[in-house]
C-alpha positions in Angstrom: 114.2 105.2 89.4 111.5 103.8 91.6 108.5 102.4 89.8 105.0 102.4 91.3 103.7 98.8 91.2 100.2 97.8 92.0 99.6 94.2 93.0 96.0 93.1 92.7 95.3 90.2 95.0 92.2 88.4 93.7 92.7 84.9 95.1 91.5 83.4 98.4 94.5 82.7 100.7 94.4 78.9 100.7 92.7 77.7 97.5 95.8 77.8 95.4 99.4 79.1 95.6 98.5 82.4 93.9 98.0 84.3 97.1 101.3 83.2 98.5 103.1 83.8 95.2 101.7 87.4 95.1 102.9 88.0 98.7 106.3 86.7 97.9 106.5 89.0 94.9 105.5 92.0 97.0 108.2 91.3 99.6 110.9 90.7 96.9 110.0 93.9 95.1 109.9 96.0 98.2 113.4 94.7 99.1 114.5 96.4 95.8 113.0 99.7 96.8 110.0 99.5 94.5 106.9 101.6 95.5 104.3 98.9 96.1 100.6 99.1 96.9 98.2 96.3 97.1 94.6 96.1 96.1 92.5 93.2 97.4 89.7 92.4 95.1 86.9 89.9 95.4 87.9 86.8 97.3 91.4 88.3 97.7 89.9 90.1 100.7 89.9 86.8 102.6 93.7 87.1 102.7 93.3 89.9 105.3 90.8 88.2 107.7 91.8 87.9 111.3 91.6 84.6 113.0 92.7 82.4 110.2 93.5 78.8 111.2 95.2 77.2 108.2 97.0 74.7 110.4 93.8 72.7 110.3 94.5 72.1 106.5 98.3 71.8 107.0 99.2 75.2 105.7 100.9 78.3 107.1 99.0 81.5 107.9 99.7 84.4 105.5 98.5 87.0 108.0 101.9 86.8 109.8 103.7 87.7 106.6 101.2 90.5 105.9 101.9 92.0 109.3 105.5 92.7 108.3 104.5 94.7 105.2 105.0 98.0 107.1 108.6 97.1 107.8 109.1 97.1 104.0 107.3 100.5 103.7 104.3 98.9 102.2 101.4 100.7 103.8 99.1 101.4 100.9 96.5 98.5 101.2 93.2 99.0 99.4 90.0 97.0 99.4 86.9 97.6 97.4 83.9 98.7 99.6 81.4 96.8 97.5 83.4 93.6 97.8 83.4 93.9 101.6 79.6 94.4 101.5 79.0 91.4 99.2 81.0 89.2 101.5 79.5 90.6 104.7 83.0 91.7 106.0 83.7 94.8 108.0 87.1 96.4 108.0 87.2 95.7 111.7 87.4 92.0 110.7 90.6 92.5 108.8 94.1 92.0 110.4 95.6 95.0 108.5 94.8 98.7 108.3 93.3 99.2 104.8 91.8 102.0 102.8 88.3 101.2 101.4 87.6 102.6 97.9 84.6 102.5 95.7 84.7 100.1 92.7 84.5 103.2 90.4 87.9 104.3 91.9 89.7 101.2 90.9 90.5 102.3 87.4 92.0 105.5 88.7 94.2 103.6 91.1 95.4 101.3 88.3 96.1 104.2 85.9 98.3 105.9 88.5 100.7 103.0 88.5 103.7 102.1 86.3 103.1 98.4 86.5 100.1 96.3 87.5 100.3 92.6 88.4 97.4 90.3 89.4 97.7 87.2 91.6 
């Protein structure tokens, strides 16, 4: 039986290993035919920004790994509209196609899943 798993990405891409660990979990779970969706909350939105240059801090870009998500049938990517506004980010600035939801809709998304993990 396929489980619906929501991964909540709360961490900026390069401040710690949490963002990378979350992405690794997503790809591993998808390889086992789990139904994965991602919710980028708060600073987690920065994981999706185009034009990242992590080589300047001797790290690999995560956006390349994000771009292969559709190959694993991971197409449900959500961001919170209010988080975008607070960070002055437009969805056009993101390297992935996302669905923008209101903060009030987050609990409904969480409740519709079998498992929820936060990185």
